[in-house]
C-alpha positions in Angstrom: -4.2 -55.7 -19.5 -1.0 -54.0 -20.9 -3.1 -52.2 -23.5 -5.4 -50.7 -20.7 -2.4 -49.6 -18.7 -0.8 -48.0 -21.8 -4.0 -46.3 -22.7 -4.4 -45.0 -19.1 -0.8 -43.7 -19.0 -1.1 -42.1 -22.4 -4.4 -40.4 -21.4 -2.9 -39.2 -18.1 0.2 -37.8 -20.0 -2.0 -35.9 -22.4 -4.1 -34.5 -19.6 -1.1 -33.4 -17.6 0.6 -31.8 -20.7 -2.7 -30.0 -21.5 -3.0 -28.7 -17.9 0.6 -27.4 -17.9 0.2 -25.8 -21.3 -3.0 -24.1 -20.0 -1.2 -22.8 -16.9 1.7 -21.5 -19.0 -0.4 -19.7 -21.7 -3.7 -18.6 -20.0 -3.2 -18.5 -16.2 -2.0 -15.2 -14.8 -0.8 -15.3 -11.1 -1.0 -12.1 -9.1 2.7 -11.9 -8.6 4.7 -9.4 -10.7 1.6 -8.2 -12.7 2.5 -4.6 -12.2 6.3 -4.8 -12.8 7.5 -2.0 -14.9 11.0 -3.0 -15.7 10.4 -6.0 -17.9 13.2 -4.8 -20.2 15.8 -7.5 -19.6 18.0 -8.9 -22.3 20.7 -7.5 -24.6 18.1 -6.4 -27.2 16.9 -3.6 -24.9 20.4 -2.3 -23.9 20.6 0.4 -26.5 17.2 1.7 -25.5 17.1 1.2 -21.8 17.8 4.8 -20.7 15.2 6.2 -23.1 12.7 3.6 -21.8 13.3 4.5 -18.2 12.8 8.2 -19.0 9.4 7.5 -20.6 8.5 5.4 -17.5 9.5 8.3 -15.2 7.7 10.9 -17.3 4.5 8.9 -17.1 4.8 8.4 -13.4 5.1 12.2 -13.0 1.9 13.0 -15.0 -1.3 13.6 -13.1 -3.8 10.8 -13.5 -7.1 9.5 -12.1 -7.5 5.8 -11.2 -10.8 4.4 -12.5 -12.5 1.1 -11.9 -15.4 -0.6 -13.6 -17.1 -4.0 -13.2 -16.8 -6.5 -16.1 -19.8 -8.5 -17.4 -18.7 -11.4 -15.2 -18.1 -9.4 -12.0 -14.3 -8.6 -12.1 -13.0 -5.2 -11.0 -11.1 -3.7 -13.9 -8.6 -0.9 -13.5 -7.5 2.0 -15.7 -5.7 5.3 -15.5 -7.1 8.4 -17.1 -4.6 11.0 -18.3 -6.4 14.2 -19.4 -4.8 16.3 -22.1 -7.5 19.0 -22.1 -11.2 19.0 -21.3 -13.2 17.9 -24.4 -10.1 16.5 -26.2 -10.6 13.3 -28.2 -9.7 10.2 -26.2 -7.8 7.0 -26.8 -9.0 3.9 -25.0 -5.7 1.9 -24.9 -5.1 -1.8 -24.3 -1.8 -3.5 -23.6 -0.3 -6.8 -24.9 -0.1 -10.4 -23.6 0.9 -10.6 -19.9 1.6 -6.8 -20.0 0.2 -4.0 -18.0 -0.9 -0.5 -18.9 1.9 1.4 -17.2 4.7 -0.6 -18.9 3.2 -1.2 -22.4 1.4 2.1 -22.9 3.6 4.7 -21.4 4.9 5.7 -24.8 1.4 5.7 -26.1 0.3 8.3 -23.6 3.1 10.6 -24.8 1.9 10.1 -28.4 -1.6 10.9 -27.3 -0.5 14.2 -25.7 1.6 15.1 -28.7 -1.6 14.7 -30.9 -3.8 16.6 -28.5 -5.7 13.6 -27.1 -6.5 12.3 -23.6 -5.8 8.7 -22.8 -7.5 6.0 -20.8 -5.0 3.1 -20.4 -6.5 -0.2 -19.2 -5.1 -3.1 -17.3 -6.8 -6.0 -19.1 -8.4 -8.7 -17.0 -5.8 -11.0 -15.2 -3.1 -8.3 -15.8 -1.8 -5.3 -13.9 -4.2 -4.3 -11.1 -7.3 -5.8 -12.7 -8.9 -8.9 -11.2 -9.0 -12.3 -12.9 -6.7 -15.2 -13.3 -7.3 -16.3 -16.9 -6.2 -14.5 -20.1 -8.6 -15.2 -23.0 -6.7 -13.6 -25.9 -9.5 -11.2 -26.6 -12.5 -13.5 -26.2 -13.6 -11.9 -22.9 -11.4 -8.8 -23.1 -13.3 -7.4 -26.1 -16.4 -7.4 -24.0 -14.5 -5.5 -21.3 -13.6 -3.0 -24.0 -17.3 -2.5 -24.8 -17.9 -1.8 -21.1 -15.1 0.8 -21.1 -16.6 2.5 -24.1 -20.0 2.6 -22.3 -18.3 4.0 -19.2 -16.6 6.7 -21.3 -19.8 7.9 -23.0 -21.6 8.1 -19.6 -18.7 9.8 -17.9 -17.5 12.2 -20.6 -20.7 12.9 -22.4 -22.5 12.1 -25.6 -20.0 14.2 -27.7 -16.9 12.4 -26.6 -14.8 11.1 -29.5 -13.1 7.7 -28.8 -10.3 5.9 -30.6 -9.8 2.3 -29.6 -6.1 1.5 -29.5 -4.3 -1.8 -28.8 -0.9 -3.4 -29.2 -0.4 -7.1 -29.6 -3.1 -8.9 -27.7 -4.6 -5.4 -27.0 -4.9 -5.0 -30.8 -6.9 -8.3 -30.9 -9.1 -6.9 -28.1 -9.9 -3.7 -30.0 -10.4 -5.5 -33.4 -12.8 -8.0 -31.8 -14.7 -5.1 -30.2 -14.8 -3.2 -33.5 -16.7 -6.1 -35.0 -19.5 -5.5 -32.5 -22.1 -2.7 -32.5 -20.4 0.4 -31.2 -21.7 3.9 -30.5 -20.9 6.6 -33.0 -18.5 8.0 -30.4 -16.0 5.5 -31.6 -14.4 7.2 -34.5 -11.4 5.0 -35.1 -9.3 1.9 -34.3 -5.6 1.7 -34.0 -4.4 -1.9 -33.9 -0.7 -2.4 -33.7 0.8 -5.9 -34.2 -2.4 -7.9 -33.5 -1.6 -11.6 -33.3 
């Protein structure tokens, strides 16, 4: 009898631990998804003012909110920052538990300095996009393919697209690059993929 109780308690412990690990790593509650100032800690102190300036500069740029539906019915959000009509475009993806505004504001500045427009995406379960589960690129790369399809339809058959991602966003674009892509995708920038 003691063996059965011990086995039950051990199984229950493993299940509870697995559930809490899942909630910590994959589940993304709606609260604080769009927080910009996630720059707490002494390591950010020397850069805090420059980071705030970049956030403010991005907020002052004109943009267009865009939504699409994912393959599994989620509404996904992005912001389109146009450098010039017909300019090459970067399709940009943020990192784990990030959001487009916070993680990609410096990337938009880089795009403009290089003469490119930018479409910055809130990945599923992050920012303003729907969903509650982060899949570390497994479903996000399919979302990337839907964004590419949207861009070709919206901006025409001659649009040049560069897939860009940082951290988990890099994993997203690398997984998407392994799939069949239209010739419009001319490059991939993957920064610090896990």
